[in-house]
Every structure is written in C-alpha cells, then in structure tokens.
C-alpha positions as CSV (number, residue, x, y, z in Angstrom):
1,X,3.1,25.7,19.7
2,X,0.0,24.1,18.5
3,X,0.0,20.5,16.8
4,X,0.9,21.1,13.0
5,X,-2.0,21.0,10.9
6,X,-2.5,19.1,7.5
7,X,-5.0,20.7,5.4
8,X,-7.5,18.1,2.6
9,X,-9.9,18.5,0.1
10,X,-12.7,15.8,0.3
11,X,-14.0,14.9,-3.3
12,X,-16.9,13.0,-3.0
13,X,-19.3,13.6,-0.8
14,X,-21.6,10.4,-0.8
15,X,-22.7,8.3,1.9
16,X,-19.0,6.8,2.3
17,X,-18.0,10.5,3.1
18,X,-19.2,10.3,6.3
19,X,-16.7,8.0,7.9
20,X,-14.0,10.3,6.7
21,X,-15.6,13.3,7.9
22,X,-16.0,11.6,11.5
23,X,-12.7,10.4,11.5
24,X,-11.6,14.2,10.9
25,X,-13.3,15.0,14.2
26,X,-11.0,13.0,16.1
27,X,-7.6,13.7,14.2
28,X,-6.0,16.9,15.7
29,X,-3.4,17.3,12.9
30,X,-6.2,17.2,10.4
31,X,-8.1,20.0,9.0
32,X,-10.6,19.6,6.0
33,X,-10.6,23.2,4.3
34,X,-13.0,22.0,1.2
35,X,-15.6,19.5,-0.2
36,X,-16.2,18.4,-3.8
37,X,-19.1,17.0,-5.3
38,X,-20.8,17.0,-9.0
39,X,-23.8,18.0,-7.0
40,X,-22.9,21.4,-4.9
41,X,-25.7,20.5,-2.5
42,X,-24.3,17.3,-1.4
43,X,-21.2,19.4,-0.6
44,X,-22.9,22.1,1.4
45,X,-25.1,19.4,3.3
46,X,-21.8,17.9,4.3
47,X,-20.3,21.1,5.4
48,X,-23.1,22.1,7.6
49,X,-23.3,18.5,8.9
50,X,-19.9,18.5,10.4
51,X,-19.7,21.9,11.3
52,X,-17.2,23.2,8.5
53,X,-18.1,26.8,8.7
54,X,-14.6,28.0,6.9
55,X,-14.6,25.0,4.6
56,X,-14.8,26.0,0.3
57,X,-17.6,24.1,-1.6
58,X,-17.8,23.6,-5.0
59,X,-18.3,21.4,-8.2
60,X,-14.5,21.8,-9.4
61,X,-11.7,19.8,-7.6
62,X,-9.1,22.0,-9.5
63,X,-11.2,25.4,-8.3
64,X,-11.8,24.0,-4.7
65,X,-7.6,23.1,-4.7
66,X,-6.6,26.1,-5.8
67,X,-8.6,28.3,-3.3
68,X,-7.3,26.3,-0.3
69,X,-3.9,25.7,-0.7
70,X,-4.4,21.9,0.7
71,X,-1.8,19.5,1.4
72,X,-4.1,16.3,0.9
73,X,-6.7,15.2,-0.9
74,X,-9.2,12.4,0.0
75,X,-10.6,10.8,-3.0
76,X,-14.1,9.1,-2.0
77,X,-15.4,9.2,-6.0
78,X,-16.5,6.5,-7.5
79,X,-13.7,4.1,-8.5
80,X,-14.0,5.0,-12.6
81,X,-13.5,8.5,-11.5
82,X,-10.1,7.8,-9.4
83,X,-7.4,8.2,-11.9
84,X,-8.5,11.7,-12.7
85,X,-8.5,12.5,-9.5
86,X,-5.7,11.3,-8.1
87,X,-3.4,12.3,-11.1
88,X,-5.0,15.8,-11.2
89,X,-4.6,16.2,-7.5
90,X,-1.1,15.2,-7.4
91,X,-0.1,17.0,-10.4
92,X,-1.5,19.9,-8.3
93,X,1.1,19.2,-5.8
94,X,-1.2,17.2,-3.0
95,X,-0.7,13.5,-1.6
96,X,-3.4,11.7,-1.9
97,X,-5.5,8.9,0.2
98,X,-8.4,7.0,-1.8
99,X,-11.2,5.3,-1.0
100,X,-10.7,1.4,-2.7
101,X,-10.3,0.4,-4.9
102,X,-7.1,2.0,-6.2
103,X,-8.6,2.3,-9.5
104,X,-11.2,0.6,-11.9
105,X,-8.4,-1.2,-13.9
106,X,-5.0,-2.1,-13.6
107,X,-4.3,-0.1,-16.5
108,X,-5.8,3.3,-14.7
109,X,-3.7,1.8,-11.5
110,X,-0.5,2.1,-13.2
111,X,-1.1,5.5,-14.4
112,X,-1.8,6.6,-10.8
113,X,1.2,5.1,-9.9
114,X,3.3,6.6,-12.5
115,X,2.2,10.0,-11.4
116,X,3.3,9.4,-8.3
117,X,6.5,8.5,-8.9
118,X,6.8,11.7,-11.7
119,X,5.9,14.4,-9.1
120,X,6.8,12.9,-5.9
121,X,3.9,12.8,-4.3
122,X,2.0,10.5,-2.5
123,X,-1.0,8.2,-3.0
124,X,-2.2,5.5,-0.8
125,X,-5.5,3.7,-0.3
126,X,-8.2,3.1,2.0
127,X,-8.1,-0.6,3.4
128,X,-9.5,0.3,6.6
129,X,-10.0,-3.6,7.5
130,X,-6.1,-3.7,8.3
131,X,-6.8,-1.3,11.1
132,X,-9.0,-3.5,13.0
133,X,-7.5,-4.4,16.2
134,X,-8.6,-8.0,15.8
135,X,-6.4,-7.8,12.3
136,X,-3.5,-6.3,14.0
137,X,-3.5,-9.5,16.5
138,X,-3.9,-12.1,13.9
139,X,-1.1,-10.6,12.1
140,X,1.4,-10.1,15.1
141,X,0.1,-14.2,16.2
142,X,1.4,-15.3,13.0
143,X,4.1,-13.2,13.0
144,X,5.4,-14.7,15.9
145,X,5.3,-18.2,14.5
146,X,3.1,-19.7,17.9
147,X,2.1,-22.2,15.2
148,X,5.2,-22.4,12.9
149,X,5.7,-21.1,9.8
150,X,2.3,-20.0,8.2
151,X,1.4,-22.9,5.3
152,X,-2.2,-22.3,4.3
153,X,-4.9,-19.3,5.2
154,X,-8.4,-19.5,4.4
155,X,-10.9,-17.3,4.1
156,X,-14.8,-17.4,3.8
157,X,-17.3,-14.7,3.3
158,X,-20.9,-15.5,3.0
159,X,-23.8,-13.1,3.3
160,X,-27.1,-12.9,2.0
161,X,-26.8,-9.5,0.8
162,X,-30.6,-7.6,-0.6
163,X,-28.8,-4.6,-1.7
164,X,-31.4,-3.6,-4.8
165,X,-29.8,-0.8,-6.8
166,X,-26.7,-1.2,-9.1
167,X,-25.0,-4.2,-7.6
168,X,-28.1,-6.5,-8.4
169,X,-26.9,-5.6,-12.4
170,X,-23.0,-6.0,-12.0
171,X,-20.7,-8.5,-13.5
172,X,-18.3,-10.0,-11.3
173,X,-20.2,-7.8,-8.3
174,X,-18.4,-9.9,-5.5
175,X,-15.1,-9.9,-6.8
176,X,-14.7,-6.6,-8.0
177,X,-17.6,-4.6,-5.0
178,X,-16.3,-6.8,-2.1
179,X,-13.2,-9.0,-2.4
180,X,-10.7,-6.6,-2.1
181,X,-10.9,-6.1,1.6
182,X,-10.7,-10.0,2.0
183,X,-7.9,-10.1,-0.9
184,X,-5.7,-7.2,0.8
185,X,-6.3,-8.4,4.2
186,X,-5.0,-12.0,3.2
187,X,-1.7,-10.7,1.5
188,X,-1.0,-8.6,4.7
189,X,-1.7,-12.0,6.7
190,X,0.3,-13.9,4.2
191,X,3.0,-11.4,4.1
192,X,4.4,-12.2,0.5
193,X,3.2,-10.9,-3.0
194,X,1.0,-12.9,-4.8
195,X,1.8,-15.0,-8.0
196,X,-1.2,-16.8,-9.5
197,X,-4.6,-17.7,-8.8
198,X,-7.5,-20.0,-9.9
199,X,-11.1,-18.6,-9.6
200,X,-14.3,-20.3,-10.2
201,X,-17.5,-17.7,-10.4
202,X,-21.1,-19.3,-10.6
203,X,-24.3,-17.7,-9.8
204,X,-26.3,-20.1,-7.7
205,X,-30.0,-21.0,-8.0
206,X,-32.2,-18.5,-6.4
207,X,-29.8,-15.6,-6.6
208,X,-31.4,-12.3,-6.7
209,X,-28.4,-11.4,-9.1
210,X,-28.1,-11.0,-12.8
211,X,-24.5,-12.2,-13.0
212,X,-22.2,-14.5,-10.8
213,X,-22.2,-13.6,-7.2
214,X,-20.7,-16.4,-5.7
215,X,-16.9,-17.2,-6.3
216,X,-13.8,-19.7,-4.8
217,X,-10.4,-18.3,-5.7
218,X,-6.6,-20.3,-4.8
219,X,-3.6,-18.1,-4.8
220,X,-0.4,-19.0,-4.7
221,X,2.5,-16.7,-3.1
222,X,6.0,-16.6,-3.5
223,X,6.8,-17.6,0.0
224,X,4.9,-21.0,-1.1
225,X,1.7,-20.4,1.0
226,X,-1.4,-21.1,-0.7
227,X,-4.7,-18.9,0.0
228,X,-8.2,-19.8,-0.7
229,X,-10.8,-17.3,-0.7
230,X,-14.9,-18.6,-0.4
231,X,-17.3,-16.1,-0.9
232,X,-21.2,-15.3,-1.8
233,X,-22.8,-12.4,-1.8
234,X,-26.2,-14.1,-2.0
235,X,-25.7,-16.9,0.7
236,X,-28.9,-16.8,3.2
237,X,-28.2,-18.0,6.8
238,X,-25.4,-18.3,8.8
239,X,-23.5,-15.0,7.7
240,X,-20.2,-14.8,8.2
241,X,-18.9,-11.2,9.6
242,X,-18.0,-8.7,6.8
243,X,-14.6,-9.0,7.7
244,X,-14.9,-12.5,7.0
245,X,-14.1,-16.3,8.6
246,X,-10.4,-16.7,9.0
247,X,-8.4,-20.2,9.5
248,X,-4.6,-20.1,9.2
249,X,-2.5,-23.4,9.2
250,X,1.1,-23.5,10.3
251,X,3.6,-26.5,10.7
252,X,3.1,-26.9,14.3
253,X,-0.8,-25.9,14.7
254,X,-3.6,-23.7,13.4
255,X,-5.4,-20.4,14.2
256,X,-8.9,-19.4,13.5
257,X,-10.5,-16.0,13.6
258,X,-14.2,-15.1,13.3
259,X,-13.0,-11.3,11.8
260,X,-14.3,-10.2,15.4
261,X,-13.0,-10.7,18.7
262,X,-13.2,-14.4,18.7
263,X,-9.9,-16.5,18.3
264,X,-8.7,-20.3,19.1
265,X,-5.6,-21.6,18.9
266,X,-4.2,-25.5,18.9
267,X,-0.8,-26.3,18.9
268,X,0.9,-29.6,19.0
269,X,2.0,-30.5,22.7
270,X,3.3,-34.4,21.6
271,X,3.3,-35.9,17.9
272,X,3.7,-39.9,17.3
273,X,0.0,-41.1,17.2
274,X,-2.5,-41.1,14.2
275,X,-3.2,-37.5,15.4
276,X,-1.0,-35.4,17.5
277,X,-1.8,-34.6,21.3
278,X,-3.0,-30.8,20.8
279,X,-2.6,-28.0,23.5
280,X,-4.8,-24.6,23.1
281,X,-2.9,-21.1,23.5
282,X,-4.0,-17.7,23.6
283,X,-3.9,-15.2,21.1
284,X,-2.2,-12.1,22.9
285,X,-4.3,-8.8,22.5
286,X,-2.4,-5.9,21.2
287,X,0.8,-4.8,23.4
288,X,-1.1,-1.1,23.3
289,X,-4.5,-0.3,22.4
290,X,-3.4,2.2,19.3
291,X,-5.0,0.6,16.3
292,X,-8.4,2.2,15.9
293,X,-10.8,0.3,13.8
294,X,-12.2,1.5,10.4
295,X,-11.7,4.8,8.6
296,X,-10.2,6.4,11.5
297,X,-7.0,4.3,12.0
298,X,-6.1,4.3,8.6
299,X,-6.7,8.1,8.1
300,X,-4.7,8.9,11.5
301,X,-2.0,6.3,10.1
302,X,-1.7,8.3,6.9
303,X,-1.8,11.4,8.5
304,X,1.4,10.7,10.5
305,X,3.0,9.1,7.7
306,X,3.1,12.7,5.8
307,X,3.8,14.4,8.9
308,X,6.8,12.2,9.2
309,X,8.4,11.9,6.0
310,X,7.2,7.9,6.2
311,X,5.6,5.4,3.6
312,X,2.3,4.5,4.5
313,X,1.5,1.3,4.6
314,X,-1.0,1.0,1.9
315,X,1.0,3.2,-0.8
316,X,-0.3,2.8,-4.2
317,X,3.1,0.8,-5.4
318,X,2.3,-1.7,-2.8
319,X,-1.7,-1.8,-2.8
320,X,-1.3,-2.7,-6.8
321,X,-0.7,-6.1,-5.5
322,X,-4.6,-6.6,-4.2
323,X,-5.9,-4.8,-6.7
324,X,-4.0,-7.2,-9.6
325,X,-5.5,-10.2,-7.0
326,X,-8.8,-9.2,-7.9
327,X,-8.3,-8.8,-11.7
328,X,-6.2,-11.8,-11.9
329,X,-9.2,-13.8,-10.0
330,X,-11.6,-12.4,-13.0
331,X,-9.3,-13.0,-15.7
332,X,-9.3,-16.9,-14.4
333,X,-12.6,-17.2,-13.9
334,X,-13.3,-16.1,-17.6
335,X,-10.8,-18.0,-19.1
336,X,-11.5,-21.3,-16.9
337,X,-7.9,-21.3,-16.0
338,X,-5.0,-20.4,-13.7
339,X,-3.4,-17.0,-14.5
340,X,-0.6,-15.4,-13.2
341,X,-0.7,-12.2,-11.3
342,X,0.6,-9.1,-12.8
343,X,2.9,-7.2,-11.1
344,X,4.2,-3.3,-11.3
345,X,6.9,-4.7,-13.4
C-alpha cells in the first residue's frame, strides 16, 4: 500500500510559491492538484516549471477547489488577501497553511481564527525560520537550562537592503515586512506569552526609505523574560544574517548564536570575585538531524500533523501572539509609550 496522499491547491503563484512547489517535490505524502493566480499565465508557468501536468489552473480559487476537491490550501497571496483566501478555503472544507503574516491586521486575524473554530478546520502560518537546524539547537539548549533559567534575550537584525519598488514607500517597513520572523523566533525561544512592548522607530540620515526603516523594541513576557529587538533595513556594513544575531542570558551563563552555525557559550565555573571564573561549553547538535531548513521543514511538519490528527506548531491561535507583537510594536512607536500586547481573549 502506498503512502497516503494529501491533495493541495496553491493560491498565489508569485515568487514565493517557488519555495512551496520545490518543497512539494521532496514530500511523498503531498500532491499539488491545483494552482490559482489572478494572472492565469503565472499559474500556467508554475505548472510547467514544476511538471504538474495534471494540476488544474485558474484565476478563481473557488472554481479550482470545486474541480479538485483538495484536502489543503496553501495561501501564498499578499497579506491583504489572506483573510478572504483562508476563510473561503476553510468554509469549503480545506485545512490551510499560509505565508506569513497571519493577516494584514489583528481584526482580520481574529476572523481567520473564528472561522477555524467554527468550521473545525486547521489554519497555520508559515514561520520557516523555526525549522532551521540552528534555531532548533538554540531552543533545545535553552530548554535544558545549561546557562540556568533564561532571563534576557536579545536579537539584532541589520541589513542594508536596497529593494527598490513598493518597500521603499512602505510605512513601518521593517516591523511590517520583516520583524515577524525575528519576533516569532524570539517567542519560540522564550517559550512564554508576550505581555507588553515599548518601541522606537526612526529613519536614519541617509536612508533610502520614505518612512521609518529602523526600530528598537523591548518586549516583556509573562514569565519575566525581557526580549529586545534591534533592527534596520538601511544599515550599511557588517550585515547580520537574515536570521538575526542572538544573545541569551541565563542565571548561570550566556549563549550567543549568529543565526547560522556559530554558537558560543560561557557558564559560571566559580564565583566570589568581581568577575566570575567562566568555562566554555558546547551547544549540542540535534540528536536526530530531521529538522529541514526553510519551507520544506515546515510544510513537511504541517502535512504530518494533518495526517496524524495533531496540532501544527504554528496554528493560528498561537501564531496570533507573534502578529500581536508586530502590531503592538507599531502602536507603541506611534504613541511613543509602552503598550499592552493584544490577546485573543
């Protein structure tokens, strides 16, 4: 007997769909049966590129879903379309995995969650950086409390990104367009719920963006941990990795992670002096090398969760907290004061 197949329709055949369709080639349990785009030629191009000869293409998701009766819908549309795609797909009986962010607003996110709860379907969000091997190593190391219980987490993100186009005109371009990755990963590492944030945005001299492209945010969590995020889209030189540069401080030591493969740890060996005597420690590799980076890792995990009747790690009732961190930071920056982070209630 062959492996059980889940049938999926992918909606939105722009550039990001390549990561999803490439992952499909590696996942035996998954079959792409439909492609949707408002530009029909884009759907046809992806059908040919990825040798999906039997896939149905069209510009209307409802029609393609009716023709193919899929189990899943993959939402690769722009954030402003996420609510319509997700709600319609779930009402048509499909589970949904969508590109980040969950939605373009917290109000839209609440409607997606309400539809998920009403229909009994599953909706989850693509947070691919959670599935990097380095992120999982950092998570496991912090959970083991080799440096003692976590007290402080810092993340730095600095790139001189010359996009051109719409991003140069966006308001809150860093927080809206990129920070969700770092904030979601920070929430995973802290392993708690965010409570409040104080954020400052600004546009440095020499910036090629129309609006604020740099930010510093201080988040507090319900377990007492403080998480700081510092970032900029217009910082030339000494670029961090896209996954940010991290420092975690515990009660008995600290660990740094460069967002790639480099870790450094020092723990207290002996105290009593002005500075403690420190000893270096390794960050163990994963016991089993099954966490695949990027989109493939998360799509594979989502498929297995649906097949096994399990809850995906980034289910939207949980991922709402990461989106709320983004909009909480924006609200704080606009008001120039600390704010409470919204919850689902």
